[in-house]
C-alpha positions, 0 to 999 in steps of 0.5 A, a space after each residue: 964753478 971754480 973761477 980758474 976752470 971758467 977762465 980765471 981773472 980774465 973771465 971775471 973781468 968780462 963778467 964785471 964788464 957785462 954787469 956794468 953794461 946792464 947797470 948802465 941800461 937800468 938807471 933806477 938800479 941801486 947798487 949796495 956794496 958789501 963789506 968783506 967780513 962785515 955782514 952787519 955793515 952790508 945789511 945796514 947798507 941794504 936797509 938804507 937802500 930800500 925805499 
């Protein structure tokens, strides 16, 4: 689904807000941030986040 067809930036903001709410209810969740254009850095963060 294209973002524009699904409500554009406003819908993306609502989706983000719902995600944040879910994360707040799951305190054990680990968020791994990605780096656009740098999959190796993202993978390294993922590996470091694993128990």
